[in-house]
All heavy atoms as an XYZ file, in Angstrom:
656
protein
N     -39.795     14.147     -9.457
C     -39.485     14.239     -8.044
C     -39.021     15.653     -7.720
O     -38.201     16.220     -8.420
C     -38.378     13.237     -7.708
C     -37.827     13.396     -6.320
S     -36.432     12.277     -6.037
C     -35.408     13.324     -5.053
N     -39.546     16.194     -6.647
C     -39.104     17.497     -6.177
C     -38.064     17.268     -5.074
O     -38.305     16.519     -4.135
C     -40.284     18.290     -5.629
C     -39.908     19.672     -5.208
C     -41.100     20.494     -4.794
C     -40.600     21.865     -4.374
N     -41.651     22.699     -3.863
N     -36.917     17.894     -5.210
C     -35.830     17.708     -4.248
C     -36.158     18.405     -2.932
O     -36.679     19.512     -2.916
C     -34.529     18.247     -4.817
N     -35.832     17.728     -1.842
C     -36.003     18.296     -0.506
C     -34.861     19.286     -0.240
O     -33.849     19.277     -0.964
C     -35.969     17.190      0.560
O     -34.650     16.622      0.584
C     -37.018     16.120      0.296
N     -34.978     20.113      0.806
C     -33.869     21.027      1.121
C     -32.539     20.307      1.348
O     -31.494     20.788      0.884
C     -34.353     21.729      2.398
C     -35.850     21.730      2.261
C     -36.161     20.404      1.620
N     -32.537     19.153      2.021
C     -31.267     18.454      2.242
C     -30.730     17.871      0.932
O     -29.521     17.857      0.705
C     -31.408     17.359      3.304
O     -32.241     16.316      2.869
N     -31.621     17.418      0.046
C     -31.181     16.922     -1.260
C     -30.620     18.057     -2.107
O     -29.638     17.873     -2.819
C     -32.332     16.226     -1.972
C     -32.722     14.920     -1.329
C     -34.005     14.336     -1.874
O     -34.819     15.033     -2.477
N     -34.194     13.042     -1.667
N     -31.219     19.227     -2.023
C     -30.697     20.391     -2.755
C     -29.301     20.746     -2.259
O     -28.432     21.128     -3.040
C     -31.638     21.577     -2.612
C     -32.922     21.406     -3.395
C     -33.834     22.595     -3.207
C     -35.145     22.382     -3.954
N     -36.061     23.519     -3.794
N     -29.086     20.606     -0.952
C     -27.762     20.879     -0.394
C     -26.730     19.901     -0.973
O     -25.610     20.298     -1.306
C     -27.813     20.779      1.128
C     -26.540     21.192      1.812
C     -26.618     21.090      3.319
O     -27.542     20.485      3.867
N     -25.657     21.675      3.988
N     -27.119     18.644     -1.119
C     -26.225     17.645     -1.718
C     -25.949     18.002     -3.177
O     -24.803     18.022     -3.620
C     -26.825     16.221     -1.594
C     -26.011     15.216     -2.398
C     -26.910     15.794     -0.132
N     -27.002     18.301     -3.929
C     -26.848     18.653     -5.348
C     -25.918     19.848     -5.513
O     -25.083     19.878     -6.414
C     -28.215     18.923     -6.003
C     -29.021     17.625     -6.097
C     -28.051     19.545     -7.386
C     -30.475     17.824     -6.482
N     -26.055     20.850     -4.649
C     -25.209     22.048     -4.741
C     -23.729     21.734     -4.595
O     -22.881     22.478     -5.086
C     -25.631     23.078     -3.700
C     -26.893     23.802     -4.082
O     -27.208     23.957     -5.264
N     -27.641     24.247     -3.092
N     -23.398     20.632     -3.920
C     -21.995     20.227     -3.760
C     -21.503     19.384     -4.928
O     -20.327     19.037     -4.987
C     -21.822     19.442     -2.454
C     -22.168     20.217     -1.212
C     -21.326     21.464     -1.039
O     -20.133     21.476     -1.335
N     -21.955     22.524     -0.591
N     -22.405     19.040     -5.855
C     -22.053     18.084     -6.906
C     -21.989     18.690     -8.306
O     -22.270     18.018     -9.288
C     -23.047     16.912     -6.882
C     -22.959     16.037     -5.642
C     -24.045     14.974     -5.653
C     -21.583     15.400     -5.532
N     -21.602     19.940     -8.389
C     -21.395     20.546     -9.706
C     -20.229     19.844    -10.393
O     -20.253     19.587    -11.592
C     -21.159     22.060     -9.580
C     -22.445     22.711     -9.057
C     -20.735     22.662    -10.916
C     -22.312     24.162     -8.672
N     -19.229     19.494     -9.613
C     -18.096     18.690    -10.088
C     -18.159     17.347     -9.378
O     -18.850     17.195     -8.371
C     -16.769     19.391     -9.787
C     -16.663     20.744    -10.425
C     -16.840     21.890     -9.669
C     -16.418     20.879    -11.782
C     -16.756     23.147    -10.255
C     -16.336     22.124    -12.378
C     -16.506     23.264    -11.603
N     -17.426     16.381     -9.857
C     -17.414     15.053     -9.238
C     -16.787     15.162     -7.848
O     -15.693     15.704     -7.700
C     -16.629     14.046    -10.101
C     -17.250     13.926    -11.490
C     -16.585     12.680     -9.417
C     -16.436     13.090    -12.459
N     -17.508     14.649     -6.853
C     -17.033     14.688     -5.469
C     -17.138     13.306     -4.845
O     -18.053     12.544     -5.148
C     -17.867     15.673     -4.633
C     -17.780     17.113     -5.081
C     -16.435     17.772     -4.833
O     -15.561     17.159     -4.186
O     -16.247     18.905     -5.299
N     -16.237     13.024     -3.929
C     -16.260     11.738     -3.228
C     -17.324     11.756     -2.135
O     -17.793     12.813     -1.699
C     -14.892     11.455     -2.596
O     -14.695     12.309     -1.475
N     -17.677     10.589     -1.680
C     -18.635     10.434     -0.586
C     -18.146     11.168      0.665
O     -18.916     11.874      1.326
C     -18.812      8.941     -0.309
C     -19.687      8.633      0.855
C     -21.067      8.650      0.735
C     -19.138      8.307      2.090
C     -21.891      8.359      1.814
C     -19.952      8.009      3.164
C     -21.323      8.038      3.019
O     -22.124      7.749      4.092
N     -16.870     11.038      0.983
C     -16.337     11.658      2.187
C     -16.328     13.186      2.093
O     -16.555     13.870      3.083
C     -14.940     11.116      2.507
C     -14.987      9.665      2.908
C     -14.488      8.675      2.077
C     -15.583      9.279      4.100
C     -14.556      7.338      2.445
C     -15.656      7.940      4.471
C     -15.145      6.980      3.638
O     -15.223      5.658      3.996
N     -16.082     13.706      0.914
C     -16.160     15.154      0.724
C     -17.589     15.631      0.946
O     -17.815     16.660      1.585
C     -15.675     15.544     -0.688
O     -14.310     15.138     -0.835
C     -15.790     17.039     -0.923
N     -18.558     14.882      0.437
C     -19.963     15.234      0.655
C     -20.325     15.210      2.132
O     -21.032     16.104      2.614
C     -20.883     14.281     -0.104
C     -20.986     14.492     -1.596
C     -21.839     13.397     -2.218
C     -21.584     15.851     -1.899
N     -19.860     14.201      2.846
C     -20.122     14.138      4.289
C     -19.615     15.389      4.983
O     -20.315     15.993      5.799
C     -19.418     12.925      4.900
C     -20.171     11.625      5.034
C     -19.276     10.552      5.626
C     -21.428     11.768      5.847
N     -18.403     15.776      4.652
C     -17.770     16.922      5.290
C     -18.457     18.239      4.900
O     -18.759     19.064      5.750
C     -16.292     16.970      4.896
C     -15.519     18.081      5.557
C     -14.057     18.044      5.150
O     -13.468     16.950      5.104
O     -13.516     19.133      4.862
N     -18.727     18.416      3.623
C     -19.241     19.701      3.144
C     -20.723     19.916      3.433
O     -21.153     21.047      3.581
C     -18.953     19.856      1.660
C     -17.470     20.027      1.389
C     -17.131     20.227     -0.071
O     -18.046     20.186     -0.923
O     -15.944     20.416     -0.360
N     -21.509     18.839      3.501
C     -22.937     19.006      3.781
C     -23.231     18.994      5.275
O     -24.239     19.543      5.710
C     -23.789     17.895      3.122
O     -23.417     16.631      3.669
C     -23.635     17.903      1.618
N     -22.379     18.336      6.057
C     -22.637     18.211      7.485
C     -23.698     17.167      7.808
O     -24.098     17.018      8.958
N     -24.164     16.431      6.803
C     -25.146     15.360      7.024
C     -24.479     14.194      7.738
O     -23.282     13.971      7.591
C     -25.690     14.829      5.696
C     -26.535     15.776      4.925
N     -26.820     17.059      5.317
C     -27.204     15.612      3.758
C     -27.599     17.641      4.433
N     -27.846     16.778      3.463
N     -25.256     13.437      8.497
C     -24.701     12.197      9.038
C     -24.832     11.124      7.951
O     -25.557     11.289      6.968
C     -25.343     11.790     10.367
C     -26.817     11.532     10.304
N     -27.344     10.356      9.856
C     -27.871     12.317     10.635
C     -28.653     10.413      9.905
N     -29.009     11.596     10.371
N     -24.141     10.021      8.132
C     -24.043      8.989      7.089
C     -25.399      8.497      6.597
O     -25.607      8.344      5.405
C     -23.233      7.796      7.597
C     -21.776      8.089      7.743
C     -21.035      6.863      8.299
N     -19.633      7.145      8.472
C     -18.709      6.877      7.558
N     -19.038      6.318      6.432
N     -17.451      7.176      7.794
N     -26.317      8.220      7.502
C     -27.624      7.695      7.111
C     -28.415      8.681      6.266
O     -29.027      8.300      5.265
N     -28.394      9.947      6.653
C     -29.130     10.973      5.900
C     -28.515     11.168      4.523
O     -29.239     11.280      3.523
C     -29.145     12.292      6.672
N     -27.188     11.203      4.445
C     -26.520     11.372      3.152
C     -26.798     10.163      2.263
O     -27.101     10.322      1.078
C     -25.018     11.571      3.337
C     -24.222     11.755      2.051
C     -24.728     12.953      1.247
C     -22.742     11.899      2.350
N     -26.737      8.978      2.824
C     -27.015      7.753      2.057
C     -28.418      7.804      1.471
O     -28.617      7.559      0.288
C     -26.852      6.532      2.954
C     -27.144      5.225      2.254
C     -27.116      4.043      3.235
N     -27.394      2.802      2.560
C     -28.617      2.375      2.235
N     -29.674      3.086      2.540
N     -28.774      1.219      1.613
N     -29.405      8.145      2.294
C     -30.791      8.214      1.825
C     -30.950      9.244      0.715
O     -31.589      8.974     -0.308
C     -31.744      8.541      2.973
C     -31.878      7.406      3.968
O     -31.445      6.271      3.664
O     -32.411      7.650      5.073
N     -30.376     10.427      0.919
C     -30.485     11.482     -0.097
C     -29.837     11.046     -1.404
O     -30.410     11.212     -2.478
C     -29.846     12.781      0.391
C     -30.721     13.549      1.368
O     -31.930     13.223      1.493
O     -30.206     14.486      2.012
N     -28.635     10.493     -1.321
C     -27.936     10.077     -2.536
C     -28.707      9.004     -3.295
O     -28.863      9.093     -4.514
C     -26.533      9.567     -2.203
C     -25.460     10.620     -2.009
C     -24.181      9.985     -1.480
C     -25.197     11.387     -3.294
N     -29.188      8.004     -2.592
C     -29.915      6.925     -3.266
C     -31.170      7.459     -3.946
O     -31.462      7.111     -5.098
C     -30.229      5.783     -2.277
C     -28.931      5.059     -1.917
C     -31.242      4.802     -2.873
C     -29.058      4.061     -0.795
N     -31.906      8.326     -3.278
C     -33.105      8.902     -3.889
C     -32.748      9.754     -5.106
O     -33.425      9.695     -6.135
C     -33.875      9.728     -2.867
C     -34.557      8.877     -1.815
C     -35.251      9.708     -0.760
O     -35.475     10.900     -0.926
N     -35.591      9.068      0.350
N     -31.684     10.541     -5.001
C     -31.269     11.391     -6.121
C     -30.756     10.558     -7.302
O     -31.031     10.888     -8.455
C     -30.199     12.386     -5.655
C     -30.698     13.471     -4.707
C     -29.518     14.199     -4.052
C     -31.614     14.445     -5.424
N     -30.036      9.499     -7.024
C     -29.549      8.615     -8.090
C     -30.734      7.955     -8.791
O     -30.813      7.932    -10.026
C     -28.574      7.564     -7.527
C     -27.287      8.230     -7.058
C     -28.269      6.490     -8.571
C     -26.425      7.363     -6.144
N     -31.664      7.423     -8.009
C     -32.833      6.752     -8.587
C     -33.708      7.707     -9.399
O     -34.366      7.284    -10.350
C     -33.654      6.074     -7.499
C     -32.956      4.872     -6.907
O     -32.062      4.294     -7.516
N     -33.345      4.495     -5.705
N     -33.695      8.990     -9.049
C     -34.480      9.990     -9.773
C     -33.738     10.537    -10.994
O     -34.257     11.380    -11.715
C     -34.857     11.144     -8.837
N     -32.504     10.085    -11.211
C     -31.722     10.552    -12.354
C     -31.127     11.937    -12.156
O     -30.739     12.596    -13.113
N     -31.019     12.374    -10.907
C     -30.479     13.696    -10.607
C     -28.992     13.672    -10.259
O     -28.337     14.710    -10.265
C     -31.266     14.337     -9.466
C     -32.699     14.620     -9.813
S     -33.526     15.354     -8.405
C     -35.006     15.967     -9.179
N     -28.488     12.494     -9.950
C     -27.077     12.331     -9.607
C     -26.568     11.076    -10.305
O     -27.278     10.068    -10.381
C     -26.891     12.207     -8.069
C     -25.487     11.752     -7.712
C     -27.200     13.528     -7.389
N     -25.350     11.146    -10.830
C     -24.737      9.981    -11.453
C     -23.560      9.519    -10.611
O     -22.979     10.288     -9.851
C     -24.320     10.265    -12.896
C     -23.446     11.465    -13.092
C     -23.303     11.859    -14.548
O     -23.841     11.181    -15.436
O     -22.629     12.870    -14.798
N     -23.234      8.242    -10.748
C     -22.227      7.582     -9.918
C     -20.971      7.324    -10.740
O     -21.048      6.906    -11.893
C     -22.769      6.238     -9.380
C     -21.756      5.568     -8.470
C     -24.098      6.437     -8.668
N     -19.820      7.575    -10.111
C     -18.520      7.339    -10.734
C     -17.701      6.409     -9.857
O     -17.950      6.288     -8.660
C     -17.754      8.658    -10.910
C     -18.343      9.541    -11.973
C     -19.462     10.317    -11.708
C     -17.790      9.589    -13.239
C     -20.023     11.120    -12.685
C     -18.341     10.385    -14.224
C     -19.457     11.155    -13.946
N     -16.684      5.784    -10.456
C     -15.793      4.941     -9.670
C     -14.985      5.806     -8.710
O     -15.044      7.034     -8.754
C     -14.897      4.086    -10.570
C     -13.921      4.894    -11.408
O     -13.857      6.128    -11.282
O     -13.213      4.276    -12.219
N     -14.257      5.156     -7.827
C     -13.505      5.856     -6.792
C     -12.481      6.833     -7.366
O     -12.186      7.866     -6.773
C     -12.785      4.814     -5.920
C     -12.800      5.132     -4.474
C     -12.241      3.977     -3.643
O     -12.009      2.876     -4.163
O     -12.042      4.225     -2.463
N     -11.942      6.517     -8.528
C     -10.935      7.366     -9.166
C     -11.547      8.519     -9.949
O     -10.821      9.292    -10.574
C     -10.062      6.529    -10.102
C      -9.291      5.464     -9.347
O      -8.914      5.709     -8.183
O      -9.083      4.376     -9.925
N     -12.870      8.604     -9.964
C     -13.612      9.665    -10.666
C     -13.383      9.616    -12.176
O     -13.519     10.615    -12.864
C     -13.241     11.047    -10.126
C     -13.441     11.210     -8.647
C     -13.000     12.578     -8.189
C     -13.134     12.705     -6.678
N     -12.692     13.987     -6.181
N     -13.030      8.444    -12.685
C     -12.671      8.332    -14.089
C     -13.769      7.730    -14.957
O     -13.855      8.028    -16.139
C     -11.404      7.491    -14.228
N     -14.603      6.889    -14.376
C     -15.563      6.136    -15.176
C     -16.954      6.229    -14.555
O     -17.130      5.949    -13.375
C     -15.117      4.672    -15.237
C     -16.000      3.783    -16.055
C     -15.456      2.362    -16.054
C     -16.413      1.439    -16.780
N     -16.005      0.044    -16.659
N     -17.940      6.611    -15.369
C     -19.326      6.649    -14.903
C     -19.847      5.225    -14.832
O     -19.592      4.412    -15.712
C     -20.185      7.481    -15.853
C     -21.541      7.803    -15.281
C     -22.233      8.827    -16.137
N     -22.373      8.324    -17.489
C     -23.525      8.167    -18.119
N     -24.642      8.500    -17.537
N     -23.554      7.697    -19.339
N     -20.562      4.918    -13.772
C     -21.039      3.560    -13.535
C     -22.558      3.490    -13.670
O     -23.263      4.416    -13.291
C     -20.651      3.100    -12.128
C     -19.166      3.177    -11.784
C     -18.950      2.863    -10.314
C     -18.390      2.203    -12.655
N     -23.048      2.367    -14.165
C     -24.498      2.171    -14.229
C     -24.991      1.410    -13.009
O     -26.165      1.474    -12.667
C     -24.881      1.422    -15.504
O     -24.215      0.179    -15.549
N     -24.106      0.709    -12.321
C     -24.462     -0.017    -11.117
C     -23.522      0.357     -9.985
O     -22.392      0.772    -10.218
N     -24.013      0.226     -8.770
C     -23.199      0.573     -7.607
C     -23.732     -0.195     -6.404
O     -24.857     -0.680     -6.416
C     -23.208      2.077     -7.358
C     -24.577      2.601     -6.962
C     -24.887      2.849     -5.634
C     -25.564      2.820     -7.912
C     -26.148      3.299     -5.270
C     -26.820      3.278     -7.556
C     -27.108      3.517     -6.223
O     -28.349      3.955     -5.868
N     -22.952     -0.287     -5.357
C     -23.323     -0.975     -4.125
C     -23.889      0.036     -3.146
O     -23.152      0.857     -2.598
C     -22.089     -1.669     -3.548
C     -22.383     -2.483     -2.297
O     -23.503     -2.375     -1.752
O     -21.484     -3.226     -1.873
N     -25.191     -0.015     -2.912
C     -25.849      0.952     -2.029
C     -25.360      0.855     -0.585
O     -25.483      1.814      0.167
C     -27.360      0.750     -2.054
C     -27.997      1.118     -3.362
C     -29.510      0.961     -3.320
O     -30.089      0.506     -2.344
N     -30.156      1.352     -4.400
N     -24.823     -0.282     -0.212
C     -24.335     -0.451      1.155
C     -22.929      0.101      1.358
O     -22.458      0.184      2.491
C     -24.353     -1.935      1.542
C     -25.761     -2.482      1.621
O     -26.686     -1.720      1.979
O     -25.950     -3.673      1.325
N     -22.262      0.463      0.264
C     -20.885      0.957      0.360
C     -20.695      2.179     -0.537
O     -19.833      2.189     -1.428
C     -19.899     -0.148     -0.015
C     -19.915     -1.287      0.946
N     -19.333     -1.219      2.191
C     -20.488     -2.509      0.872
C     -19.530     -2.353      2.834
N     -20.241     -3.148      2.049
N     -21.456      3.207     -0.282
C     -21.352      4.433     -1.086
C     -19.994      5.105     -0.939
O     -19.592      5.882     -1.809
C     -22.468      5.408     -0.713
C     -23.883      4.956     -1.058
C     -24.899      5.994     -0.578
C     -24.034      4.722     -2.546
N     -19.275      4.784      0.122
C     -17.961      5.388      0.332
C     -16.954      4.974     -0.736
O     -15.903      5.586     -0.874
C     -17.417      5.048      1.730
C     -17.108      3.594      1.959
C     -18.292      2.752      2.445
O     -19.450      3.206      2.407
O     -18.040      1.607      2.857
N     -17.268      3.959     -1.525
C     -16.371      3.516     -2.600
C     -16.582      4.272     -3.904
O     -15.906      3.992     -4.890
C     -16.575      2.025     -2.890
C     -16.267      1.112     -1.740
C     -16.958     -0.083     -1.590
C     -15.287      1.415     -0.799
C     -16.675     -0.948     -0.537
C     -15.009      0.561      0.260
C     -15.704     -0.613      0.384
O     -15.434     -1.465      1.416
N     -17.495      5.239     -3.922
C     -17.876      5.898     -5.164
C     -17.778      7.413     -5.055
O     -17.661      7.969     -3.974
C     -19.313      5.510     -5.548
C     -19.501      4.022     -5.650
C     -20.064      3.310     -4.617
C     -19.073      3.338     -6.773
C     -20.222      1.933     -4.694
C     -19.221      1.959     -6.862
C     -19.798      1.259     -5.822
N     -17.841      8.050     -6.214
C     -17.909      9.504     -6.307
C     -19.184      9.850     -7.068
O     -19.763      8.998     -7.743
C     -16.688     10.050     -7.033
O     -15.519      9.791     -6.276
N     -19.594     11.108     -6.985
C     -20.895     11.495     -7.506
C     -20.838     12.861     -8.178
O     -20.010     13.695     -7.830
C     -21.918     11.549     -6.353
C     -21.926     10.292     -5.541
C     -21.108     10.153     -4.433
C     -22.716      9.220     -5.910
C     -21.083      8.984     -3.692
C     -22.703      8.043     -5.187
C     -21.888      7.926     -4.077
N     -21.768     13.072     -9.133
C     -21.902     14.369     -9.795
C     -23.372     14.562    -10.140
O     -24.060     13.621    -10.547
C     -21.055     14.422    -11.059
C     -21.164     15.775    -11.785
C     -20.261     15.867    -12.977
N     -20.683     14.895    -13.991
C     -19.954     14.569    -15.047
N     -18.774     15.101    -15.233
N     -20.407     13.698    -15.926
N     -23.842     15.785    -10.004
C     -25.218     16.098    -10.369
C     -25.377     16.052    -11.883
O     -24.464     16.426    -12.624
C     -25.606     17.474     -9.844
N     -26.522     15.600    -12.329
C     -26.853     15.628    -13.752
C     -27.492     16.975    -14.066
O     -27.794     17.760    -13.160
C     -27.851     14.502    -14.103
O     -29.072     14.748    -13.403
C     -27.295     13.131    -13.748
N     -27.737     17.246    -15.326
C     -28.407     18.505    -15.682
C     -29.800     18.560    -15.060
O     -30.255     19.614    -14.634
C     -28.483     18.672    -17.205
O     -29.142     17.573    -17.793
N     -30.452     17.409    -14.969
C     -31.764     17.343    -14.317
C     -31.653     17.709    -12.835
O     -32.491     18.421    -12.288
C     -32.322     15.932    -14.470
C     -33.680     15.742    -13.880
C     -34.161     14.335    -14.135
N     -35.497     14.180    -13.634
C     -36.178     13.074    -13.691
N     -35.656     12.014    -14.271
N     -37.382     13.008    -13.200
N     -30.621     17.221    -12.180
C     -30.401     17.546    -10.771
C     -30.091     19.013    -10.573
O     -30.629     19.656     -9.665
N     -29.245     19.572    -11.431
C     -28.895     20.983    -11.312
C     -30.106     21.886    -11.541
O     -30.238     22.933    -10.906
C     -27.768     21.333    -12.275
C     -26.414     20.682    -11.957
C     -25.426     20.965    -13.064
C     -25.886     21.135    -10.612
N     -31.015     21.454    -12.397
C     -32.212     22.248    -12.655
C     -33.175     22.217    -11.470
O     -34.002     23.122    -11.319
C     -32.916     21.720    -13.902
N     -33.040     21.211    -10.596
C     -33.948     21.060     -9.468
C     -33.514     21.825     -8.227
O     -34.247     21.899     -7.250
C     -34.088     19.581     -9.114
N     -32.342     22.424     -8.266
C     -31.849     23.082     -7.047
C     -32.328     24.500     -6.898
O     -32.865     25.145     -7.643
C     -30.340     23.040     -6.944
C     -29.623     23.627     -8.103
C     -28.139     23.429     -7.996
N     -27.575     24.130     -9.124
C     -26.543     24.922     -9.072
N     -25.912     25.072     -7.965
N     -26.106     25.528    -10.129
């Protein structure tokens, strides 16, 4: 998958683990656009999901409630930016 410009903007904010709300603020995306980008990046293996406390990497998550999670780019995601 080739990352779109908006997905690259999300990846650039995810060098370290960041919360959903931090991503909203720093990217300037609206909720729907950020949700779509995150889900596509997660499914492509470019972003990994962490619990709200940023302590544990998760293999499953609730796509309808991304605000409960934090995110970090994978090496594959960082290479795509």
